[in-house]
All heavy atoms as TSV, in Angstrom:
chain	resi	resn	atom	element	x	y	z
A	1	MET	N	N	1.122	7.550	20.444
A	1	MET	CA	C	1.202	8.944	20.738
A	1	MET	C	C	0.532	9.682	19.588
A	1	MET	O	O	0.685	9.307	18.431
A	1	MET	CB	C	2.673	9.366	20.849
A	1	MET	CG	C	2.839	10.859	20.979
A	1	MET	SD	S	4.529	11.396	21.271
A	1	MET	CE	C	5.318	10.895	19.780
A	2	GLU	N	N	-0.215	10.722	19.945
A	2	GLU	CA	C	-0.872	11.518	18.923
A	2	GLU	C	C	-0.466	12.972	19.073
A	2	GLU	O	O	-0.315	13.472	20.186
A	2	GLU	CB	C	-2.384	11.368	19.029
A	2	GLU	CG	C	-2.791	9.926	18.833
A	2	GLU	CD	C	-4.154	9.781	18.209
A	2	GLU	OE1	O	-4.725	10.771	17.740
A	2	GLU	OE2	O	-4.616	8.642	18.192
A	3	LEU	N	N	-0.279	13.625	17.943
A	3	LEU	CA	C	0.142	15.014	17.908
A	3	LEU	C	C	-0.681	15.734	16.856
A	3	LEU	O	O	-0.890	15.202	15.762
A	3	LEU	CB	C	1.631	15.086	17.542
A	3	LEU	CG	C	2.236	16.451	17.317
A	3	LEU	CD1	C	2.315	17.212	18.638
A	3	LEU	CD2	C	3.615	16.305	16.709
A	4	GLU	N	N	-1.173	16.937	17.194
A	4	GLU	CA	C	-1.910	17.735	16.227
A	4	GLU	C	C	-1.419	19.169	16.283
A	4	GLU	O	O	-1.292	19.740	17.365
A	4	GLU	CB	C	-3.408	17.710	16.506
A	4	GLU	CG	C	-4.189	18.570	15.520
A	4	GLU	CD	C	-5.685	18.511	15.729
A	4	GLU	OE1	O	-6.229	17.398	15.833
A	4	GLU	OE2	O	-6.300	19.576	15.804
A	5	LEU	N	N	-1.121	19.715	15.119
A	5	LEU	CA	C	-0.710	21.109	14.984
A	5	LEU	C	C	-1.703	21.791	14.056
A	5	LEU	O	O	-2.143	21.193	13.074
A	5	LEU	CB	C	0.694	21.201	14.386
A	5	LEU	CG	C	1.767	20.455	15.159
A	5	LEU	CD1	C	2.982	20.231	14.286
A	5	LEU	CD2	C	2.131	21.213	16.402
A	6	SER	N	N	-2.039	23.048	14.353
A	6	SER	CA	C	-2.996	23.749	13.500
A	6	SER	C	C	-2.719	25.249	13.496
A	6	SER	O	O	-2.117	25.788	14.422
A	6	SER	CB	C	-4.422	23.476	13.969
A	6	SER	OG	O	-4.623	23.989	15.272
A	7	ASN	N	N	-3.148	25.894	12.409
A	7	ASN	CA	C	-3.124	27.340	12.314
A	7	ASN	C	C	-4.138	27.760	11.248
A	7	ASN	O	O	-4.497	26.969	10.389
A	7	ASN	CB	C	-1.712	27.875	12.004
A	7	ASN	CG	C	-1.226	27.482	10.632
A	7	ASN	OD1	O	-1.064	26.304	10.370
A	7	ASN	ND2	N	-0.990	28.443	9.765
A	8	PRO	N	N	-4.608	29.007	11.314
A	8	PRO	CA	C	-5.588	29.461	10.325
A	8	PRO	C	C	-5.012	29.371	8.909
A	8	PRO	O	O	-3.825	29.646	8.698
A	8	PRO	CB	C	-5.845	30.923	10.708
A	8	PRO	CG	C	-5.432	31.024	12.143
A	8	PRO	CD	C	-4.324	30.030	12.321
A	9	VAL	N	N	-5.850	28.987	7.963
A	9	VAL	CA	C	-5.430	28.914	6.565
A	9	VAL	C	C	-4.975	30.298	6.128
A	9	VAL	O	O	-5.634	31.291	6.416
A	9	VAL	CB	C	-6.576	28.399	5.669
A	9	VAL	CG1	C	-6.214	28.510	4.198
A	9	VAL	CG2	C	-6.930	26.966	6.019
A	10	GLY	N	N	-3.814	30.357	5.471
A	10	GLY	CA	C	-3.280	31.627	4.990
A	10	GLY	C	C	-2.507	32.411	6.031
A	10	GLY	O	O	-2.045	33.501	5.759
A	11	ALA	N	N	-2.315	31.858	7.234
A	11	ALA	CA	C	-1.627	32.581	8.302
A	11	ALA	C	C	-0.116	32.555	8.152
A	11	ALA	O	O	0.574	33.352	8.746
A	11	ALA	CB	C	-2.011	32.005	9.662
A	12	SER	N	N	0.412	31.647	7.352
A	12	SER	CA	C	1.865	31.567	7.203
A	12	SER	C	C	2.247	31.732	5.738
A	12	SER	O	O	1.449	31.503	4.836
A	12	SER	CB	C	2.392	30.242	7.745
A	12	SER	OG	O	1.884	29.185	6.977
A	13	THR	N	N	3.472	32.123	5.519
A	13	THR	CA	C	4.001	32.282	4.166
A	13	THR	C	C	4.899	31.099	3.856
A	13	THR	O	O	5.854	30.857	4.585
A	13	THR	CB	C	4.823	33.581	4.069
A	13	THR	OG1	O	4.005	34.667	4.473
A	13	THR	CG2	C	5.318	33.801	2.663
A	14	PRO	N	N	4.599	30.338	2.793
A	14	PRO	CA	C	5.449	29.201	2.444
A	14	PRO	C	C	6.867	29.663	2.128
A	14	PRO	O	O	7.050	30.658	1.440
A	14	PRO	CB	C	4.787	28.596	1.204
A	14	PRO	CG	C	3.478	29.269	1.056
A	14	PRO	CD	C	3.501	30.512	1.872
A	15	ARG	N	N	7.848	28.947	2.659
A	15	ARG	CA	C	9.244	29.315	2.435
A	15	ARG	C	C	9.912	28.401	1.419
A	15	ARG	O	O	10.860	28.778	0.799
A	15	ARG	CB	C	10.014	29.270	3.750
A	15	ARG	CG	C	9.475	30.271	4.732
A	15	ARG	CD	C	10.231	30.222	6.008
A	15	ARG	NE	N	9.456	30.923	7.022
A	15	ARG	CZ	C	9.935	31.305	8.159
A	15	ARG	NH1	N	11.172	31.054	8.468
A	15	ARG	NH2	N	9.175	31.933	9.017
A	16	GLY	N	N	9.442	27.179	1.311
A	16	GLY	CA	C	10.036	26.240	0.364
A	16	GLY	C	C	11.423	25.788	0.798
A	16	GLY	O	O	11.914	26.135	1.855
A	17	GLY	N	N	12.035	24.993	-0.045
A	17	GLY	CA	C	13.382	24.531	0.226
A	17	GLY	C	C	13.469	23.282	1.072
A	17	GLY	O	O	14.518	22.671	1.157
A	18	GLY	N	N	12.389	22.892	1.702
A	18	GLY	CA	C	12.401	21.695	2.546
A	18	GLY	C	C	11.684	20.551	1.879
A	18	GLY	O	O	11.340	20.605	0.703
A	19	ARG	N	N	11.437	19.513	2.641
A	19	ARG	CA	C	10.738	18.346	2.103
A	19	ARG	C	C	9.268	18.373	2.468
A	19	ARG	O	O	8.500	17.548	2.012
A	19	ARG	CB	C	11.400	17.069	2.625
A	19	ARG	CG	C	12.871	17.017	2.233
A	19	ARG	CD	C	13.365	15.882	1.412
A	19	ARG	NE	N	12.420	15.016	0.799
A	19	ARG	CZ	C	12.247	13.751	1.142
A	19	ARG	NH1	N	12.936	13.211	2.109
A	19	ARG	NH2	N	11.381	13.020	0.501
A	20	GLY	N	N	8.860	19.301	3.322
A	20	GLY	CA	C	7.456	19.509	3.633
A	20	GLY	C	C	6.703	18.271	4.072
A	20	GLY	O	O	7.213	17.429	4.806
A	21	LEU	N	N	5.466	18.170	3.589
A	21	LEU	CA	C	4.593	17.061	3.977
A	21	LEU	C	C	5.150	15.717	3.516
A	21	LEU	O	O	5.018	14.715	4.228
A	21	LEU	CB	C	3.190	17.251	3.410
A	21	LEU	CG	C	2.385	18.378	4.038
A	21	LEU	CD1	C	1.068	18.567	3.285
A	21	LEU	CD2	C	2.129	18.101	5.499
A	22	ALA	N	N	5.786	15.680	2.351
A	22	ALA	CA	C	6.356	14.412	1.874
A	22	ALA	C	C	7.404	13.901	2.856
A	22	ALA	O	O	7.438	12.709	3.180
A	22	ALA	CB	C	6.971	14.592	0.488
A	23	GLY	N	N	8.241	14.788	3.358
A	23	GLY	CA	C	9.261	14.398	4.330
A	23	GLY	C	C	8.650	13.936	5.635
A	23	GLY	O	O	9.105	12.956	6.239
A	24	MET	N	N	7.606	14.645	6.095
A	24	MET	CA	C	6.939	14.233	7.332
A	24	MET	C	C	6.297	12.864	7.157
A	24	MET	O	O	6.385	12.010	8.042
A	24	MET	CB	C	5.888	15.256	7.752
A	24	MET	CG	C	6.487	16.521	8.299
A	24	MET	SD	S	5.281	17.573	9.134
A	24	MET	CE	C	4.421	18.285	7.755
A	25	ARG	N	N	5.647	12.639	5.999
A	25	ARG	CA	C	5.011	11.339	5.750
A	25	ARG	C	C	6.042	10.211	5.757
A	25	ARG	O	O	5.794	9.135	6.299
A	25	ARG	CB	C	4.253	11.364	4.429
A	25	ARG	CG	C	2.938	12.067	4.529
A	25	ARG	CD	C	2.052	11.820	3.306
A	25	ARG	NE	N	0.756	12.417	3.525
A	25	ARG	CZ	C	0.401	13.624	3.098
A	25	ARG	NH1	N	1.238	14.346	2.398
A	25	ARG	NH2	N	-0.798	14.108	3.365
A	26	GLU	N	N	7.196	10.446	5.147
A	26	GLU	CA	C	8.247	9.423	5.129
A	26	GLU	C	C	8.713	9.085	6.541
A	26	GLU	O	O	8.877	7.919	6.890
A	26	GLU	CB	C	9.437	9.909	4.308
A	26	GLU	CG	C	9.190	9.929	2.823
A	26	GLU	CD	C	10.347	10.522	2.045
A	26	GLU	OE1	O	11.408	10.828	2.645
A	26	GLU	OE2	O	10.193	10.677	0.819
A	27	ARG	N	N	8.943	10.104	7.344
A	27	ARG	CA	C	9.436	9.874	8.709
A	27	ARG	C	C	8.398	9.147	9.564
A	27	ARG	O	O	8.728	8.258	10.341
A	27	ARG	CB	C	9.833	11.193	9.345
A	27	ARG	CG	C	11.109	11.743	8.748
A	27	ARG	CD	C	11.353	13.179	9.181
A	27	ARG	NE	N	12.592	13.705	8.665
A	27	ARG	CZ	C	12.763	14.190	7.446
A	27	ARG	NH1	N	11.743	14.197	6.590
A	27	ARG	NH2	N	13.920	14.666	7.056
A	28	VAL	N	N	7.139	9.540	9.425
A	28	VAL	CA	C	6.069	8.887	10.181
A	28	VAL	C	C	5.919	7.435	9.722
A	28	VAL	O	O	5.739	6.537	10.545
A	28	VAL	CB	C	4.748	9.681	10.044
A	28	VAL	CG1	C	3.567	8.893	10.571
A	28	VAL	CG2	C	4.858	11.016	10.776
A	29	ALA	N	N	6.030	7.178	8.427
A	29	ALA	CA	C	5.911	5.813	7.906
A	29	ALA	C	C	7.030	4.919	8.436
A	29	ALA	O	O	6.791	3.753	8.768
A	29	ALA	CB	C	5.928	5.827	6.379
A	30	VAL	N	N	8.246	5.453	8.546
A	30	VAL	CA	C	9.374	4.679	9.083
A	30	VAL	C	C	9.061	4.220	10.507
A	30	VAL	O	O	9.450	3.127	10.920
A	30	VAL	CB	C	10.678	5.518	9.048
A	30	VAL	CG1	C	11.762	4.906	9.904
A	30	VAL	CG2	C	11.150	5.688	7.616
A	31	LEU	N	N	8.325	5.032	11.255
A	31	LEU	CA	C	7.966	4.694	12.636
A	31	LEU	C	C	6.633	3.940	12.723
A	31	LEU	O	O	6.071	3.771	13.793
A	31	LEU	CB	C	7.892	5.984	13.469
A	31	LEU	CG	C	9.212	6.742	13.580
A	31	LEU	CD1	C	8.983	8.098	14.226
A	31	LEU	CD2	C	10.222	5.936	14.368
A	32	ARG	N	N	6.129	3.492	11.566
A	32	ARG	CA	C	4.864	2.740	11.471
A	32	ARG	C	C	3.667	3.542	11.982
A	32	ARG	O	O	2.753	2.998	12.585
A	32	ARG	CB	C	4.978	1.399	12.194
A	32	ARG	CG	C	6.006	0.481	11.576
A	32	ARG	CD	C	6.111	-0.858	12.270
A	32	ARG	NE	N	6.026	-0.857	13.724
A	32	ARG	CZ	C	7.048	-0.623	14.551
A	32	ARG	NH1	N	8.227	-0.368	14.081
A	32	ARG	NH2	N	6.881	-0.664	15.848
A	33	GLY	N	N	3.673	4.829	11.714
A	33	GLY	CA	C	2.576	5.689	12.140
A	33	GLY	C	C	1.747	6.156	10.962
A	33	GLY	O	O	1.897	5.678	9.836
A	34	GLU	N	N	0.863	7.098	11.250
A	34	GLU	CA	C	-0.019	7.663	10.232
A	34	GLU	C	C	0.041	9.179	10.310
A	34	GLU	O	O	0.180	9.747	11.392
A	34	GLU	CB	C	-1.460	7.205	10.469
A	34	GLU	CG	C	-1.649	5.711	10.332
A	34	GLU	CD	C	-3.091	5.286	10.595
A	34	GLU	OE1	O	-3.977	6.157	10.622
A	34	GLU	OE2	O	-3.309	4.091	10.790
A	35	LEU	N	N	-0.070	9.838	9.150
A	35	LEU	CA	C	-0.064	11.291	9.086
A	35	LEU	C	C	-1.233	11.745	8.238
A	35	LEU	O	O	-1.502	11.172	7.182
A	35	LEU	CB	C	1.245	11.796	8.466
A	35	LEU	CG	C	1.354	13.316	8.430
A	35	LEU	CD1	C	1.923	13.818	9.749
A	35	LEU	CD2	C	2.213	13.765	7.272
A	36	ASP	N	N	-1.926	12.759	8.696
A	36	ASP	CA	C	-3.041	13.357	7.972
A	36	ASP	C	C	-2.816	14.863	7.978
A	36	ASP	O	O	-2.489	15.433	9.024
A	36	ASP	CB	C	-4.367	12.992	8.661
A	36	ASP	CG	C	-5.565	13.568	7.939
A	36	ASP	OD1	O	-5.604	13.485	6.699
A	36	ASP	OD2	O	-6.459	14.104	8.616
A	37	ALA	N	N	-2.964	15.511	6.840
A	37	ALA	CA	C	-2.761	16.956	6.766
A	37	ALA	C	C	-3.713	17.551	5.752
A	37	ALA	O	O	-4.011	16.947	4.728
A	37	ALA	CB	C	-1.326	17.272	6.381
A	38	GLY	N	N	-4.199	18.761	6.047
A	38	GLY	CA	C	-5.062	19.457	5.104
A	38	GLY	C	C	-5.909	20.507	5.787
A	38	GLY	O	O	-5.893	20.657	7.010
A	39	ALA	N	N	-6.634	21.246	4.964
A	39	ALA	CA	C	-7.508	22.298	5.470
A	39	ALA	C	C	-8.795	21.682	6.023
A	39	ALA	O	O	-9.327	20.723	5.474
A	39	ALA	CB	C	-7.841	23.283	4.361
A	40	ASP	N	N	-9.271	22.261	7.123
A	40	ASP	CA	C	-10.484	21.789	7.793
A	40	ASP	C	C	-11.185	22.993	8.397
A	40	ASP	O	O	-10.712	23.549	9.388
A	40	ASP	CB	C	-10.110	20.766	8.869
A	40	ASP	CG	C	-11.313	20.224	9.623
A	40	ASP	OD1	O	-12.430	20.238	9.059
A	40	ASP	OD2	O	-11.131	19.776	10.768
A	41	CYS	N	N	-12.265	23.460	7.763
A	41	CYS	CA	C	-13.062	24.588	8.272
A	41	CYS	C	C	-12.211	25.844	8.497
A	41	CYS	O	O	-12.285	26.480	9.543
A	41	CYS	CB	C	-13.792	24.199	9.547
A	41	CYS	SG	S	-14.967	22.854	9.339
A	42	GLY	N	N	-11.365	26.187	7.520
A	42	GLY	CA	C	-10.556	27.390	7.614
A	42	GLY	C	C	-9.300	27.271	8.451
A	42	GLY	O	O	-8.610	28.252	8.703
A	43	VAL	N	N	-8.990	26.046	8.889
A	43	VAL	CA	C	-7.794	25.801	9.698
A	43	VAL	C	C	-6.971	24.712	9.016
A	43	VAL	O	O	-7.519	23.715	8.556
A	43	VAL	CB	C	-8.187	25.349	11.131
A	43	VAL	CG1	C	-6.963	24.999	11.958
A	43	VAL	CG2	C	-9.004	26.425	11.820
A	44	TRP	N	N	-5.661	24.934	8.904
A	44	TRP	CA	C	-4.765	23.908	8.366
A	44	TRP	C	C	-4.327	23.031	9.526
A	44	TRP	O	O	-3.853	23.523	10.538
A	44	TRP	CB	C	-3.555	24.554	7.704
A	44	TRP	CG	C	-2.632	23.548	7.118
A	44	TRP	CD1	C	-1.501	23.065	7.697
A	44	TRP	CD2	C	-2.760	22.866	5.873
A	44	TRP	NE1	N	-0.916	22.128	6.884
A	44	TRP	CE2	C	-1.671	21.982	5.755
A	44	TRP	CE3	C	-3.702	22.903	4.850
A	44	TRP	CZ2	C	-1.482	21.164	4.662
A	44	TRP	CZ3	C	-3.514	22.087	3.759
A	44	TRP	CH2	C	-2.422	21.231	3.659
A	45	ARG	N	N	-4.523	21.710	9.402
A	45	ARG	CA	C	-4.179	20.782	10.481
A	45	ARG	C	C	-3.205	19.720	9.984
A	45	ARG	O	O	-3.325	19.237	8.867
A	45	ARG	CB	C	-5.419	20.068	10.996
A	45	ARG	CG	C	-6.442	20.971	11.605
A	45	ARG	CD	C	-7.595	20.173	12.220
A	45	ARG	NE	N	-8.720	21.020	12.516
A	45	ARG	CZ	C	-8.812	21.821	13.582
A	45	ARG	NH1	N	-7.831	21.860	14.435
A	45	ARG	NH2	N	-9.884	22.559	13.778
A	46	VAL	N	N	-2.277	19.381	10.851
A	46	VAL	CA	C	-1.386	18.243	10.625
A	46	VAL	C	C	-1.535	17.358	11.840
A	46	VAL	O	O	-1.331	17.796	12.971
A	46	VAL	CB	C	0.092	18.681	10.462
A	46	VAL	CG1	C	0.989	17.460	10.304
A	46	VAL	CG2	C	0.244	19.621	9.278
A	47	ARG	N	N	-1.931	16.097	11.629
A	47	ARG	CA	C	-2.102	15.133	12.705
A	47	ARG	C	C	-1.190	13.947	12.458
A	47	ARG	O	O	-1.154	13.401	11.373
A	47	ARG	CB	C	-3.539	14.629	12.757
A	47	ARG	CG	C	-4.541	15.669	13.134
A	47	ARG	CD	C	-5.953	15.048	13.211
A	47	ARG	NE	N	-6.938	16.074	13.438
A	47	ARG	CZ	C	-7.867	16.445	12.563
A	47	ARG	NH1	N	-7.948	15.834	11.390
A	47	ARG	NH2	N	-8.717	17.402	12.848
A	48	ALA	N	N	-0.462	13.564	13.491
A	48	ALA	CA	C	0.403	12.387	13.404
A	48	ALA	C	C	0.051	11.444	14.542
A	48	ALA	O	O	-0.195	11.871	15.664
A	48	ALA	CB	C	1.863	12.785	13.505
A	49	SER	N	N	0.008	10.176	14.222
A	49	SER	CA	C	-0.241	9.136	15.212
A	49	SER	C	C	0.905	8.132	15.098
A	49	SER	O	O	1.158	7.590	14.024
A	49	SER	CB	C	-1.569	8.454	14.908
A	49	SER	OG	O	-1.814	7.404	15.808
A	50	LEU	N	N	1.624	7.934	16.216
A	50	LEU	CA	C	2.774	7.045	16.232
A	50	LEU	C	C	2.594	5.984	17.322
A	50	LEU	O	O	2.190	6.312	18.431
A	50	LEU	CB	C	4.053	7.843	16.534
A	50	LEU	CG	C	4.360	8.973	15.563
A	50	LEU	CD1	C	5.479	9.850	16.121
A	50	LEU	CD2	C	4.734	8.427	14.213
A	51	PRO	N	N	2.904	4.712	17.008
A	51	PRO	CA	C	2.811	3.671	18.031
A	51	PRO	C	C	3.943	3.830	19.057
A	51	PRO	O	O	5.063	4.204	18.704
A	51	PRO	CB	C	2.968	2.380	17.240
A	51	PRO	CG	C	3.732	2.764	16.023
A	51	PRO	CD	C	3.344	4.191	15.735
A	52	LEU	N	N	3.652	3.579	20.320
A	52	LEU	CA	C	4.672	3.667	21.348
A	52	LEU	C	C	5.366	2.326	21.576
A	52	LEU	O	O	6.517	2.289	21.982
A	52	LEU	CB	C	4.058	4.156	22.670
A	52	LEU	CG	C	3.574	5.609	22.653
A	52	LEU	CD1	C	2.930	5.965	23.986
A	52	LEU	CD2	C	4.715	6.562	22.345
A	53	ALA	N	N	4.685	1.249	21.297
A	53	ALA	CA	C	5.265	-0.085	21.483
A	53	ALA	C	C	5.894	-0.549	20.170
A	53	ALA	O	O	5.407	-0.213	19.101
A	53	ALA	CB	C	4.200	-1.065	21.932
A	54	PRO	N	N	6.966	-1.336	20.233
A	54	PRO	CA	C	7.608	-1.841	19.001
A	54	PRO	C	C	6.723	-2.809	18.235
A	54	PRO	O	O	5.851	-3.412	18.731
A	54	PRO	CB	C	8.865	-2.534	19.496
A	54	PRO	CG	C	8.697	-2.724	20.957
A	54	PRO	CD	C	7.634	-1.796	21.417
């Protein structure tokens, strides 16, 4: 399964207090998936790829 979320760079205000990308990476790793996040042509993207089969 693949999931991608995006928004323009600077469109949101960081709130803090959470685990952010580190927490997402940990959760995706537990499910044997991959996570990619960062700015791309003025858009912030988070992409996760998770295997559906065990």
